[in-house]
Every structure is written in C-alpha cells, then in structure tokens.
C-alpha positions in Angstrom: -31.0 76.1 -23.7 -30.1 76.8 -27.4 -33.7 76.8 -28.7 -35.1 79.2 -26.1 -32.2 81.6 -26.6 -32.8 81.6 -30.3 -36.5 82.3 -29.8 -35.9 85.2 -27.4 -33.2 86.7 -29.6 -35.4 86.3 -32.7 -38.4 88.0 -30.9 -36.1 90.8 -29.8 -34.7 91.3 -33.3 -38.2 91.4 -34.8 -39.4 93.9 -32.3 -36.4 96.1 -32.7 -36.7 96.1 -36.5 -40.4 96.9 -36.4 -39.8 99.7 -33.9 -36.9 101.2 -35.7 -38.6 101.0 -39.2 -42.2 101.8 -38.2 -41.9 104.3 -35.3 -40.9 107.3 -37.4 -43.7 106.7 -39.9 -46.2 106.3 -37.1 -45.1 109.5 -35.4 -45.2 111.4 -38.8 -48.7 110.0 -39.5 -50.1 111.3 -36.2 -48.3 114.6 -36.5 -45.7 114.1 -33.8 -42.7 113.7 -36.0 -39.8 115.9 -35.1 -41.0 116.5 -31.5 -37.9 116.3 -29.3 -39.7 115.0 -26.3 -41.5 112.4 -28.3 -38.3 111.3 -29.9 -36.7 110.8 -26.5 -39.7 109.0 -25.1 -39.7 106.6 -28.1 -36.3 105.2 -27.1 -37.3 104.8 -23.4 -40.5 103.2 -24.4 -38.7 100.7 -26.6 -36.4 99.8 -23.8 -39.2 99.3 -21.3 -41.3 97.3 -23.7 -38.4 95.0 -24.6 -37.4 94.7 -21.0 -40.9 93.6 -20.0 -41.0 91.1 -22.9 -37.5 89.8 -22.1 -38.5 89.4 -18.4 -41.7 87.5 -19.4 -39.9 85.1 -21.8 -36.9 84.5 -19.4 -39.2 84.0 -16.4 -41.2 81.4 -18.4 -38.0 79.7 -19.6 -36.4 79.6 -16.2 -39.6 78.2 -14.7 -39.7 75.5 -17.3 -36.1 74.7 -16.7 -36.5 74.6 -13.0 -39.4 72.2 -13.4 -37.4 70.0 -15.8 -34.4 70.0 -13.5 -36.6 69.1 -10.5 -38.3 66.3 -12.5 -34.8 65.0 -13.6 -33.5 65.2 -10.0 -36.6 63.3 -8.8 -36.1 60.7 -11.5 -32.4 60.3 -10.7 -33.2 59.9 -7.0 -35.8 57.2 -7.8 -33.4 55.5 -10.1 -30.6 55.6 -7.4 -33.1 54.3 -4.8 -34.2 51.5 -7.2 -30.5 50.6 -7.8 -29.9 50.6 -4.1 -32.9 48.4 -3.5 -31.9 46.0 -6.3 -28.3 45.9 -4.9 -29.7 45.1 -1.5 -32.0 42.4 -2.8 -29.1 40.8 -4.8 -26.7 41.0 -1.9 -29.2 39.3 0.5 -30.5 36.6 -1.9 -30.2 33.1 -0.4 -29.2 32.0 -4.0 -26.3 33.0 -6.1 -27.2 35.7 -8.7 -25.0 36.0 -11.8 -24.9 37.6 -15.2 -22.6 36.5 -18.0 -21.8 37.7 -21.5 -22.1 35.5 -24.6 -18.7 34.0 -24.0 -19.6 33.0 -20.5 -17.6 35.6 -18.6 -19.2 36.9 -15.4 -20.0 40.6 -15.7 -22.1 40.9 -12.6 -22.6 38.6 -9.6 -23.9 38.7 -6.0 -21.6 38.2 -3.0 -23.3 34.8 -2.4 -22.1 33.7 -5.9 -18.6 34.5 -4.8 -19.0 32.5 -1.6 -20.5 29.5 -3.2 -17.7 29.2 -5.8 -14.9 30.2 -3.4 -13.9 33.3 -5.3 -12.8 36.6 -3.8 -15.5 39.2 -4.4 -13.1 41.4 -6.3 -12.2 38.6 -8.6 -15.7 37.5 -9.6 -16.1 39.9 -12.6 -14.3 38.4 -15.5 -14.4 34.9 -14.2 -15.2 32.3 -16.9 -18.2 30.3 -15.7 -17.1 27.5 -18.1 -14.1 26.8 -15.8 -16.5 25.7 -13.0 -18.4 23.0 -15.0 -17.4 19.5 -14.0 -18.3 18.1 -17.4 -16.2 19.3 -20.3 -19.3 20.1 -22.4 -21.3 21.2 -19.4 -21.9 24.8 -20.5 -22.6 23.8 -24.1 -25.3 21.4 -22.9 -26.7 24.1 -20.5 -27.0 26.7 -23.4 -28.5 24.0 -25.7 -31.1 23.2 -23.0 -31.8 26.9 -22.5 -32.4 27.5 -26.2 -34.5 24.4 -26.5 -36.7 25.6 -23.6 -37.4 28.9 -25.5 -34.7 31.0 -23.8 -35.7 30.4 -20.2 -35.1 27.3 -18.0 -36.0 26.3 -14.5 -34.6 23.8 -12.0 -31.6 22.8 -14.2 -29.4 20.6 -12.1 -25.7 20.3 -12.9 -22.5 19.4 -11.1 -19.9 22.2 -10.7 -16.6 22.8 -9.0 -15.5 25.5 -6.6 -12.2 27.3 -7.1 -10.6 24.9 -4.6 -11.8 21.9 -6.7 -14.6 20.8 -4.3 -17.6 19.3 -6.2 -21.0 20.9 -5.6 -24.4 20.4 -7.2 -26.4 23.5 -8.2 -29.9 24.0 -9.5 -30.2 27.0 -11.8 -33.1 29.2 -13.0 -31.8 31.3 -16.0 -32.8 33.1 -19.1 -31.1 34.5 -22.2 -30.8 38.3 -21.7 -31.6 40.4 -24.9 -31.4 44.0 -25.9 -34.5 45.9 -27.1 -33.9 44.7 -30.7 -33.9 41.1 -29.5 -30.2 40.5 -29.9 -28.8 38.1 -27.3 -26.4 39.7 -24.8 -25.7 36.8 -22.5 -27.3 34.8 -19.7 -28.7 35.9 -16.3 -30.0 33.7 -13.5 -29.8 32.4 -10.0 -28.2 29.2 -8.8 -28.9 27.4 -5.6 -26.5 25.0 -3.9 -28.4 21.7 -3.8 -25.4 19.4 -2.8 -27.0 18.2 0.4 -30.3 17.6 -1.3 -28.5 15.7 -4.2 -26.7 13.5 -1.7 -29.9 12.8 0.2 -31.7 11.8 -3.1 -28.8 9.6 -4.0 -28.9 8.0 -0.6 -32.7 7.4 -0.9 -32.3 5.9 -4.3 -29.5 3.6 -3.0 -31.6 2.6 0.0 -34.6 1.9 -2.3 -32.6 -0.9 -3.9 -30.2 -2.0 -1.1 -30.3 -3.6 2.3 -29.3 -1.0 4.9 -27.4 -3.4 7.0 -25.2 -5.4 4.5 -25.2 -3.0 1.5 -26.3 -5.9 -0.7 -29.3 -5.7 -3.0 -32.7 -5.9 -1.3 -35.5 -8.3 -2.3 -37.2 -5.7 -4.6 -34.0 -4.9 -6.5 -33.0 -8.5 -6.7 -36.3 -9.6 -8.1 -36.1 -6.8 -10.7 -32.6 -8.0 -11.7 -34.0 -11.6 -11.9 -36.7 -10.4 -14.3 -34.1 -8.7 -16.5 -31.9 -11.8 -16.4 -34.8 -13.9 -17.6 -35.5 -11.5 -20.5 -31.8 -11.5 -21.5 -31.5 -15.3 -21.3 -34.6 -15.8 -23.3 -33.5 -13.4 -25.9 -30.0 -14.8 -26.2 -31.0 -18.4 -25.6 -28.8 -18.8 -22.5 -29.1 -20.3 -19.1 -28.3 -18.9 -15.6 -28.3 -20.1 -12.0 -30.1 -18.9 -8.9 -28.8 -19.6 -5.4 -31.1 -19.2 -2.4 -29.5 -19.8 1.0 -30.5 -19.6 4.7 -28.1 -19.5 7.6 -27.8 -22.4 10.0 -27.2 -21.6 13.7 -27.9 -17.9 13.3 -30.7 -18.0 15.9 -28.2 -19.2 18.6 -25.9 -16.3 17.9 -28.8 -13.8 18.4 -30.0 -15.6 21.6 -26.4 -15.8 23.0 -24.9 -12.5 22.0 -27.8 -10.3 21.2 -29.2 -8.8 18.0 -26.4 -6.3 17.7 -23.8 -9.1 17.4 -26.2 -10.9 15.1 -26.2 -7.8 12.8 -22.4 -7.8 12.8 -22.5 -11.5 11.7 -24.9 -10.7 8.9 -22.6 -8.0 7.7 -19.7 -10.5 7.7 -21.7 -13.1 5.8 -22.7 -10.5 3.2 -19.0 -9.7 2.7 -18.0 -13.3 2.4 -20.8 -14.0 0.0 -19.9 -11.0 -2.2 -16.2 -12.0 -2.0 -16.8 -15.4 -3.5 -19.0 -14.2 -6.4 -18.0 -12.2 -9.4 -18.7 -8.5 -9.7 -21.2 -9.3 -12.5 -23.2 -11.5 -10.2 -26.1 -10.1 -8.2 -26.1 -10.7 -4.5 -29.0 -9.9 -2.1 -30.2 -10.2 1.4 -33.8 -11.3 1.0 -34.7 -10.7 4.6 -33.7 -12.0 8.1 -30.9 -14.5 7.5 -31.9 -15.4 4.0 -29.6 -14.5 1.0 -29.7 -15.0 -2.7 -27.3 -14.8 -5.7 -27.8 -14.6 -9.4 -25.1 -16.2 -11.5 -25.4 -15.1 -15.2 -23.3 -15.9 -18.2 -24.7 -19.2 -19.6 -23.4 -21.1 -16.6 -23.6 -24.9 -16.5 -24.9 -27.0 -13.6 -21.4 -28.1 -12.7 -20.1 -24.5 -12.6 -23.1 -23.4 -10.5 -22.5 -26.3 -8.1 -18.8 -25.3 -7.8 -19.7 -21.7 -7.0 -22.3 -22.8 -4.4 -19.7 -25.1 -2.7 -17.4 -22.1 -2.4 -20.2 -20.1 -0.9 -20.9 -22.8 1.7 -17.2 -23.1 2.6 -16.8 -19.3 2.9 -19.8 -19.0 5.2 -18.7 -22.0 7.3 -15.4 -20.3 8.3 -15.0 -19.3 12.0 -16.4 -16.0 13.0 -14.0 -13.5 14.6 -14.3 -13.3 18.4 -17.2 -15.9 18.5 -17.2 -19.5 19.6 -20.4 -20.2 17.7 -20.4 -20.8 14.0 -22.9 -20.4 11.3 -23.3 -22.4 8.1 -25.6 -22.2 5.0 -28.2 -24.4 3.5 -28.2 -23.6 -0.2 -30.8 -24.3 -2.9 -29.9 -24.1 -6.6 -32.3 -23.5 -9.4 -31.3 -23.3 -13.1 -33.1 -21.4 -15.9 -35.0 -22.5 -17.9 -35.1 -26.1 -16.5 -36.3 -25.2 -13.0 -38.6 -22.5 -14.1 -39.2 -20.0 -17.0 -40.4 -17.1 -14.8 -39.2 -15.4 -11.6 -41.8 -16.8 -9.2 -41.2 -20.4 -10.3 -37.4 -20.1 -10.1 -37.5 -18.5 -6.7 -39.9 -21.2 -5.5 -37.7 -24.0 -6.9 -34.6 -22.6 -5.2 -36.4 -22.0 -2.0 -37.7 -25.6 -1.9 -34.2 -27.0 -2.6 -32.9 -24.9 0.3 -35.4 -26.4 2.6 -34.4 -29.9 1.5 -30.8 -29.0 2.3 -31.9 -28.1 5.8 -33.9 -31.3 6.3 -31.0 -33.4 5.0 -28.5 -32.1 7.5 -27.8 -28.4 6.8 -24.5 -26.9 5.6 -25.0 -28.4 2.2 -26.3 -27.8 -1.3 -29.5 -29.2 -3.0 -30.6 -28.7 -6.6 -34.0 -27.8 -7.8 -36.4 -30.0 -9.7 -33.7 -30.9 -12.2 
C-alpha cells in the first residue's frame, strides 16, 4: 500500500503546486485577474479536479488490491486443499510414510508409521529412527546405500524393531531430501512391512534344500555339499567318508500301520541319525527310506567304520509304541579311493549298501576298497 499512497500524494502535490503557482498568471494573461467570481471559482475548480483525480486513482488502486486479495485467497484455498489432499493420501497410505532430519529424527510421519512401529501418534515426531534398527550400523549402511545409489533407493530390505522389541522386516523406498540450493535436509520415504513375505521366502529357501518330513538335507542340497567336500579335500589333500543307507523292514511298517505311521518312523530315524553324527557332518534323506551322511575331516577307514556301526546300532533300537523294528543296511565309500567325483562315490556307496542287504541286512559293507 505504501507505493500507491506515495504516487497519489505525489500527484496531488504536483497538481496543487502547479495550480497555486500557475493559476494567477493564467488568469492575468487572459484578463480575468482580480475578478472576485473567478477567484472563488478557481478554488472550487481545484477541489473538483483533485477530487476526480483522487477518485480515479483510488478506484484503480482498490480494484487492483481487490484482485490481488482475491488471487491470494484463491491461492491459499488451493494450497489448503492441496495440503488436505496430501494429508489424506498420507493418512490412508498402505505403507508407512516418514521424513527425518539429517540426524535421523522423525519430523513427519503417517499414522501407519506409528502403528507399524508401535508408537503413540503423539510421540512419533522426535523419535530417533536409529533406535529401531536391529543392526548397530543399520542406519549408517542404509545412508551409505542411499548415497551410492545417487540419492534415491528402492526396495531396500532391512530388519527393524518395534517399540515393544518385536522384530519386523521392512522394505523401504527413500530419497535424500534437499533444499533449492541442493543442500541435504534429511531423508523421506515409505516403508512396507514385509515380515510375512520374508518368512515365506526363508521357508521356501529352507524347503529348497531340506526334506519337508525329516528336516534333513534333501538330495539336491546333499549332492551340492558333496561337490564342495570333494573340492576342499582335493585342495587340502584330505580324505572323507560317504555313508549310504537303506532301511530294512520299513515296508512292513507301512503295510501294517499305514503311511502316516511310516512317516513318523522316518522322522525318528532322521533324529537318530543326526544324533549319532557330528554337527559338522551333513545328513540327508535321499528319498523314500534312503539316507546318506557325509563325514568330513580327513577321517580314516577305521573311524568311518566306527561311526557307521553307531548309526546301525541307533537305528536298530526299538521303536516307541511299535512291535515291528527297522534296521539299516549301510554302504561306505571313501574319497579318493572309492571315487574322485560325486557320481562315482555315490555309486560306490550305493553298491556297497546293496551288498549289505544281500549279505543279511542290518550291517555295513565298504566300497571298492
């Protein structure tokens, strides 16, 4: 308002000066100087002219101001509506929205964020996001990954803890928030709770390498471990032993008690087998009632035979609640004497196992050595 007021006052002052200074000379020049009526009319004329000019300038200024105020009001209404829309979107997001400063303190968050981390909505602002990372350097690693990705990262999975200590897995999409000059202000993003998905993926990874019934390694994982064992033994010039066993009398249990009871027996056998062997040994159900074990550590023939005899004795023990018993026919192959590759070793142990069955079952037979 200051600038228009100065313009109006200035225009009035200029007109007044011009009128006061020039009106007498003008009247004298046209021969009307000293005329009382003209002198009176001069003042009235000045008032009318200035009043008209003031009205014109004020009207234009008020019109301009009214338009500016209307435009400002409209802008503020649109801004308020935009803020309301944004707030509604944030509050209804299926993911947790958050904004932190450079120190990792939350300065803005959605209600879903509060729910996911078990924080009261009124306590969210000011919360240190670092306190929710499971790993001590979790946030440092997240920021490093964010910077390495150029300031924006997608699908970053990380374990975190709720306020009550419960472990959850989240996947975050985030970016480094900057001011117009490019200076970093903090981090903004959305995080999705993927705990159920993470557990499912872990379960699928587990099932990909383990037998669903006994929890032992399956054939694929066992053969992979056998390949690695051969590579280590070859590199370190060491030996190891491979046991391959088949249950004796298992068909009778299935025929007498049904497959459900047969599955229970397989679980018991798996536990007995794992109980005899070391934690460092690999134990597998190869399929049906066939099992295998990998004994590493530069084991001798005598030591491998002793372990196999313990396995046979453990499996031959009475089964709880059953009158039938099962035993094991076991074949033993030694690396490198019974084979220098996985297929040859497995074949050697398998053939030794079949010899044990032919020679009376519930016994051990060695491979080609």
